[in-house]
Structure formats: C-alpha cells, structure tokens
N, C-alpha and C positions, 0 to 999 in steps of 0.2 A: 488113582494111578495116573501117571503122566501119559500124555498123548503119544501114539506110536510115531516114531521117527526112525527112518532108515538112514544110517550114516553115509551110505554110498548113493544117495538119491541123485545127486548132481552127476555122478559118473554114469549111473543108469540112464538118466535123461540124455546125456551126451552120446552114449552108445546107441540109444534109440534114434537120435538125430543122424548119426553116422550111417546106421542101417537104412534109414529113409533116403539119405543122399545116394547110397549105393543102388538102391532100388530105382531112384530117379535116373541115374546113369544108365541102368539096364533098360529102362523104358525108352530112353532116347536112342539107344543102340537098336532096340527092336523096331522102333519107328523108322530109323535109317534103313534097316534091312528091308522093311516093307516098302519104303520109297524106292529103293533100288530095284526091287522085284516089279513094282508098278512101271518104272521107267523101262525095264527090259521088255515087259509085256507091250507097252505103248510103242516101243521101237519095232518090235516084231509086227505089230498091227500096221504101223506106218509103212514098213517095207512091203508087207503083203498087199496093202491097198495100192501102193505105187506099181507093183507088179501086175495087179489086176487091171489097173488103168492102162498100163502099157499093153497088156494082152488084148484088151478090148479095143485098142486104138486101131483104126483102119489105115492110117497114113503114118507109118513108122519111118523116121529118118535116122541117119547115123548119129545125130545129136541126141535123139531120144534113147538110142541104145547105149551111147556113152554115158548119158545121165543115169540110166538105170544101173549100169555097171558101177558107176561112182557111188550111187545110193547103196547098192549091195555091199561094196567094199567098206564104205563108211559104217554101214549097219553091222558088219562082222567085227570091225575094229571096236566100235562102241559096245557091242555085246561082250567082247573079250574084256574090255575095260570095266564094264559093269559087273561081269562075272568075277573079276579079280577083286573089285571093291566089295562085292557080296561075300567072297571068301574071307577077306580081312575082317569084315564086320562079323561074320559068323565066329571067327576066332576070338574077336573082342567080346562077343556076347558070352562065349563059354568062360572066358576069364572073369567077366563081370558077374556071371552067375555064381562063380566060386567066391568072389568078393562079397556078394550079397549074403551067401550062406555063412561065411565067416563072420560078417558083421552081425547077422542075426544070432548066431551062436554066442558071440560075445555079449550081446544084449541079454539073451535068455539066461546066461549064467548068473548075471546080476539080478534078473527078474526072479529066478528060482530062489536065490539067496534072500531076496526081499520077502517073497512069499513065506519062506521058512521062518524068517525072523518075525513076520507078522503073526503067523500061527503060534509061535512061542509066546509072543506078547499077549495074544488073545487068550491063550491058556492061562497065563499068569493073571490076566485081568479077571477071568472067570473064577479062578481060585481065590483071588483077593475079595471078589464080590461075595462068594460063598462064605468066606471067613467072616466078613462083616455082617452078613445076614445071620449067621449062626451066633455071633456075639450079641447082636441086637435081640435075637430070640431068647438067649440066655438071660440078658439084662431084663427083658420084660417079665420073664418067668420069675426071676428073683424079686423084682419089684412087686409082683402080684402076690407075693407071700408064699408061693408054692415051693420056693426053693429053700426056705428056712425051717 
C-alpha cells in the first residue's frame, strides 16, 4: 500500500504557522502590559521616595515644595497616561486572545481531518495486510498438499 499522504498538509502547516504568529503577538502584548505595570509601580515608588526625603528634610525651602508639587503633578499625569496605555493594551489583549483561539480552531479543524484520514488509511492498511497474510497462508496450505 502507498504511504500515507494528507492532501491538505501545506494548508495545515500554514494554519499552524498562523496560529503560532498569533500567539507570538499575544505574548508581545502581555509583555507590554507587564512593562506598563512595572513602570507604574516604579513611578509610585519614586514619588513615595521623593515624598519621604522631603518629609525627612529639616531645611525646607519654597523651591523644595515647588519641586515636590511638580513631581506629584508629573506623577499623576504619567500615572493617567500609563493607565490609559494599560487599558488599551488590555483591550488589545482580549482581541488578540480571540484571534489566537480562532487561529487554533482553524488549525485543529484540519488536524482532526488529518487524524481521521490517517485512521482510515491505517484501517485499510491493516485490512490489506490481513488479506495478504490470509492469501499466503492459503497458498502454503495448498502447496503442502493439504488443500487437494
């Protein structure tokens, strides 16, 4: 019997590649979200540290207070900007998760078809081998003189 060949193998491989590309996009978005979260945490720590230094300072000047007000204002603006970026990224992540699921589903349709065709091919191969084995056994039996 001929070797198993799935006629849609190239399409199956292409869909696998597309699925992997969609997963890579999702991984990049998740990394971006984690980076934004780290930046927000570092910003909060920096502002808190500046506030503590100011609170521990014994000689406060109006410049120090102005600088702290500026740092806090910048911190709030940057936190809002990072929050908006994180919200956009979260939305992008949800869309990308849907794209990954769709790409996976498309791949799995062809994979299941391939498995079904392989199972059918394997059953036919087994049947053919059993037929050949039976024919050989009958031939030997006839040659040994038992069949005449």
